[in-house]
Backbone bond lengths (Angstrom), bond angles and torsions (degrees), N, CA, C in turn:
res aa  C-N    CA-C-N  psi(-1)  N-CA   C-N-CA  omega(-1)  CA-C   N-CA-C  phi
1 M - - - 1.452 - - 1.531 108.96 -
2 M 1.310 115.67 138.20 1.463 121.39 -179.57 1.520 110.85 -85.12
3 S 1.319 113.85 147.61 1.464 118.06 171.87 1.531 107.77 -75.35
4 D 1.321 115.67 167.24 1.465 119.72 178.23 1.526 111.17 -59.11
5 D 1.330 116.47 -41.64 1.466 120.37 179.98 1.530 111.49 -64.35
6 E 1.335 116.84 -40.38 1.464 120.52 178.18 1.536 110.71 -65.02
7 Y 1.321 115.18 -41.21 1.463 120.40 179.58 1.534 110.54 -62.34
8 V 1.320 116.03 -47.64 1.468 120.55 179.40 1.526 110.20 -61.58
9 A 1.323 117.28 -41.69 1.465 120.98 179.28 1.529 110.67 -62.13
10 R 1.336 117.56 -41.06 1.472 120.73 178.43 1.520 111.40 -66.67
11 V 1.320 116.48 -39.93 1.467 119.68 177.82 1.525 109.67 -63.59
12 E 1.321 117.20 -44.89 1.467 120.61 179.05 1.527 111.24 -62.35
13 D 1.343 116.71 -41.73 1.467 120.54 176.77 1.527 110.86 -62.46
14 G 1.328 115.52 -42.18 1.463 120.12 179.43 1.517 112.06 -63.75
15 I 1.311 116.47 -43.39 1.468 120.53 178.92 1.527 110.26 -62.99
16 A 1.318 117.01 -44.43 1.468 120.59 178.73 1.531 110.52 -62.01
17 H 1.332 115.87 -40.91 1.462 120.54 179.62 1.529 110.64 -62.50
18 W 1.336 117.20 -46.04 1.462 120.63 -178.09 1.526 112.07 -71.06
19 R 1.307 117.28 -31.14 1.472 119.21 173.23 1.525 110.19 -64.62
20 A 1.327 115.96 -41.69 1.466 120.35 178.84 1.530 110.61 -65.40
21 R 1.329 117.06 -39.72 1.466 120.78 177.90 1.530 110.16 -63.35
22 N 1.326 116.20 -43.04 1.464 120.19 179.75 1.529 110.81 -63.52
23 R 1.314 116.76 -44.22 1.471 120.63 178.36 1.530 110.08 -61.86
24 A 1.329 117.10 -42.69 1.465 120.99 179.67 1.529 110.76 -64.76
25 W 1.343 116.86 -38.10 1.468 120.63 177.18 1.531 110.11 -63.51
26 M 1.323 116.50 -45.25 1.465 120.22 179.47 1.532 110.84 -62.59
27 D 1.335 116.12 -40.80 1.467 119.86 177.42 1.526 110.89 -63.26
28 A 1.337 116.31 -42.18 1.467 120.37 178.92 1.528 110.66 -63.36
29 C 1.323 116.74 -39.15 1.475 120.47 178.03 1.519 111.20 -63.40
30 E 1.321 116.56 -38.54 1.467 120.33 179.53 1.524 111.85 -66.33
31 K 1.330 116.82 -23.38 1.465 121.17 -177.86 1.527 113.28 -91.90
32 I 1.323 117.31 -1.22 1.464 119.35 178.88 1.525 108.35 -61.06
33 A 1.309 115.43 126.48 1.467 121.15 178.92 1.523 108.17 -123.72
34 L 1.302 115.94 117.33 1.458 121.32 179.61 1.520 109.94 -111.13
35 D 1.322 115.33 147.91 1.460 119.46 173.67 1.523 109.16 -68.17
36 Q 1.306 115.61 147.49 1.459 120.11 177.20 1.520 109.49 -66.53
37 V 1.317 115.93 140.18 1.460 121.22 176.13 1.525 109.74 -70.92
38 H 1.312 115.68 -37.41 1.469 121.68 179.63 1.530 107.67 -138.52
39 P 1.332 117.69 138.13 1.471 119.51 -176.01 1.530 115.02 -63.24
40 D 1.322 117.52 -19.64 1.463 120.18 -177.70 1.523 114.11 -96.27
41 V 1.335 116.92 -0.23 1.468 120.33 -177.83 1.525 109.12 -132.80
42 T 1.323 116.05 125.99 1.462 122.22 177.49 1.518 108.56 -111.78
43 V 1.340 115.18 127.43 1.462 121.47 -177.25 1.520 108.58 -132.50
44 R 1.329 116.49 140.15 1.473 121.46 176.81 1.516 108.29 -146.27
45 F 1.348 114.84 139.79 1.458 122.28 176.55 1.520 109.05 -120.73
46 D 1.345 117.08 155.93 1.463 120.19 174.52 1.525 109.23 -95.51
47 E 1.345 116.08 179.32 1.468 121.04 -174.79 1.523 113.56 -63.32
48 N 1.318 117.39 -15.62 1.465 121.29 177.41 1.524 112.11 -92.21
49 G 1.319 116.57 -1.50 1.456 120.26 -178.70 1.512 113.59 86.42
50 D 1.326 116.57 10.09 1.466 120.65 179.07 1.530 109.98 -84.35
51 L 1.299 115.94 137.12 1.456 121.93 177.97 1.528 109.11 -68.93
52 T 1.333 116.61 124.15 1.464 120.25 -179.58 1.525 112.50 -112.79
53 V 1.331 117.07 -26.43 1.463 120.95 178.92 1.526 108.35 -137.73
54 F 1.313 115.69 130.58 1.468 121.60 172.80 1.517 106.80 -145.88
55 E 1.320 115.62 104.39 1.461 120.68 -177.02 1.523 109.80 -126.96
56 V 1.307 115.16 135.30 1.462 121.72 175.80 1.522 107.09 -115.82
57 D 1.316 115.82 126.81 1.458 120.87 179.14 1.529 109.45 -59.44
58 D 1.318 116.31 137.21 1.469 120.86 -179.19 1.532 112.46 -56.56
59 D 1.325 116.75 -36.43 1.467 120.29 -179.64 1.524 112.27 -64.61
60 A 1.321 117.13 -25.77 1.467 120.63 -178.75 1.523 111.25 -62.62
61 L 1.310 116.67 -28.99 1.463 120.31 179.55 1.526 111.80 -65.39
62 H 1.320 116.46 -23.41 1.466 121.15 -179.73 1.530 112.01 -100.76
63 K 1.317 116.87 -23.25 1.469 121.08 -176.94 1.522 113.42 -79.86
64 Y 1.325 116.78 -29.35 1.464 120.67 -170.98 1.522 111.05 -124.33
65 T 1.330 114.55 154.94 1.465 119.12 171.86 1.527 107.77 -73.09
66 N 1.307 116.14 168.30 1.469 120.14 178.90 1.525 111.61 -58.29
67 T 1.330 116.26 -44.33 1.471 118.59 -178.50 1.519 111.61 -70.49
68 E 1.318 118.02 -35.57 1.468 120.03 176.09 1.528 110.29 -63.97
69 L 1.315 116.09 -45.68 1.462 120.25 -179.92 1.526 111.05 -64.81
70 E 1.313 116.18 -38.91 1.467 119.64 176.73 1.526 110.42 -60.34
71 Q 1.320 117.28 -42.90 1.468 120.81 179.76 1.526 110.91 -66.76
72 I 1.317 117.03 -41.58 1.470 121.25 178.23 1.529 110.16 -60.71
73 M 1.325 116.73 -46.73 1.471 120.58 -179.43 1.528 110.95 -64.79
74 T 1.325 116.84 -42.68 1.465 120.81 179.64 1.522 110.55 -62.43
75 D 1.328 116.70 -46.63 1.466 120.46 178.56 1.525 111.25 -61.28
76 A 1.330 116.47 -43.33 1.468 120.20 -179.98 1.522 110.85 -61.84
77 L 1.313 117.05 -44.66 1.469 120.58 179.26 1.526 111.45 -63.78
78 R 1.314 117.14 -49.17 1.470 120.73 -176.97 1.524 112.15 -64.59
79 Q 1.328 115.96 -49.24 1.461 119.29 -176.74 1.528 111.96 -67.27
80 T 1.320 116.73 -41.67 1.465 119.45 179.44 1.519 110.64 -65.06
81 R 1.322 117.06 -43.65 1.467 119.99 179.43 1.522 110.96 -62.48
82 A 1.313 118.02 -42.45 1.465 121.26 179.81 1.527 111.03 -64.41
83 R 1.325 117.65 -44.59 1.467 120.49 179.74 1.522 110.90 -67.45
84 F 1.333 116.33 -40.27 1.462 119.85 178.98 1.525 110.53 -65.18
85 A 1.326 117.25 -43.95 1.468 121.13 179.33 1.521 110.66 -60.78
86 D 1.321 117.47 -38.72 1.462 121.03 177.91 1.525 110.67 -63.04
87 Q 1.321 116.60 -43.45 1.470 120.84 177.77 1.531 111.19 -62.71
88 V 1.329 117.13 -43.52 1.468 121.39 179.79 1.526 110.02 -62.22
89 R 1.341 117.07 -43.84 1.476 120.31 178.32 1.523 111.44 -61.05
90 N 1.332 116.79 -42.09 1.464 119.69 178.70 1.526 111.40 -64.47
91 L 1.314 116.73 -42.77 1.466 119.88 178.00 1.522 110.99 -65.49
92 Y 1.328 116.92 -38.92 1.467 120.62 177.66 1.528 109.84 -59.52
93 A 1.317 116.60 -44.21 1.465 120.18 179.14 1.526 110.88 -62.11
94 E 1.316 117.41 -41.31 1.463 121.46 -178.72 1.527 112.60 -68.46
95 Y 1.315 117.00 -39.80 1.463 121.31 -172.95 1.527 114.14 -94.82
96 L 1.334 117.74 -37.29 1.467 119.63 -164.13 1.526 115.76 -127.88
97 S 1.312 118.40 8.66 1.464 119.55 -175.45 1.528 111.62 -126.91
98 P 1.341 117.64 81.76 1.468 121.03 -175.42 1.531 114.57 -56.57
99 G 1.321 118.75 -27.05 1.456 120.61 -179.66 1.517 114.09 -80.80
100 D 1.304 117.54 -7.83 1.461 121.98 -177.65 1.528 109.92 -87.60
101 P 1.338 118.19 139.39 1.473 119.92 179.55 1.532 113.38 -63.39
102 R 1.325 117.59 -19.14 1.470 120.39 178.59 1.530 112.55 -84.46
103 F 1.329 117.58 -4.99 1.467 121.86 -177.73 1.524 110.10 -60.07
104 K 1.327 115.49 134.94 1.469 121.94 179.30 1.525 108.41 -114.83
105 P 1.328 117.27 99.53 1.471 119.87 -177.68 1.525 113.14 -59.00
106 D 1.325 116.92 -32.40 1.467 120.87 -175.30 1.531 113.03 -99.52
107 V 1.323 117.90 20.73 1.459 121.45 -175.51 1.536 112.68 -59.89
108 L 1.322 117.39 -26.01 1.471 120.70 179.71 1.524 112.95 -85.42
109 G 1.326 116.19 -9.99 1.458 119.66 -176.96 1.518 113.01 82.94
110 V 1.327 116.54 10.27 1.469 122.28 176.12 1.525 107.37 -129.72
111 P 1.342 117.86 161.14 1.464 119.25 179.94 1.530 112.04 -59.21
112 Y 1.319 114.94 142.75 1.458 122.56 177.72 1.525 109.32 -68.36
113 V 1.322 117.16 135.76 1.466 122.27 -179.10 1.523 108.54 -116.21
114 E 1.321 115.92 117.76 1.464 120.72 176.27 1.517 109.20 -92.52
115 L 1.325 115.05 145.59 1.463 119.37 174.24 1.522 108.93 -73.81
116 P 1.329 117.99 142.15 1.469 119.66 178.63 1.525 110.60 -70.07
117 D 1.324 115.18 156.60 1.479 120.47 177.41 1.508 111.40 -71.50
């Protein structure tokens, strides 16, 4: 049986460990690099699924009709968001989901710390 001080120390260690895991997950999400769906459209989302970059090459306005460009932009947004969301889910499983078979206890390079019951 743990003393109160030992219990508090384990809880504090566990909280610090999970904060570090969360920070590492967020950093990993920021490093996700996906190929462009279309060379004339650049799309990027953050770990929350919020659109952070949406750029259309100026030449695209002259190369395509309005409906073609609309379809290109829609496809780029949908496909990029789906691929990005898949990457985020996989990283979440590796970093923050102990019950998932993809969970990596040693992903931080330090021993995994469980919170006490």
